[in-house]
Steps between C-alpha positions, in 0.01 A plus 500: 500500500604852399613658827479859369145456371396325821647783707308760298173306526538469878576871531194592291281282719643641823457856376133426425457343844662798669301768319161328525556396862588854603182633335284238672656565841453877461134457394430264790666731753305801372173306520580372850593849613182646354280238667666537840665155500838663562513665838855623510852451380529136600718286272305254287609146426525406135561170321583438135465150359679403179396177334619326186297179499669346196824458696360481853628840613328660798679796659367725776631843590377656823553848632337810637398833357541786746236769493603844623205723567 
């Protein structure tokens, strides 16, 4: 296994995940705000699930996104 190539492939994937996830979160928050689903600046729970079925990897990352209004 070429460690340098693997590292670059992982970084490319994570960059794609980061950029697309941020866009989706922003769109969802704007829609929720516009529809009245968000009432204030309460922090929102968020979960990201990473799966790589071929090797049995399942990894969960949990956190919160604080909204300041």
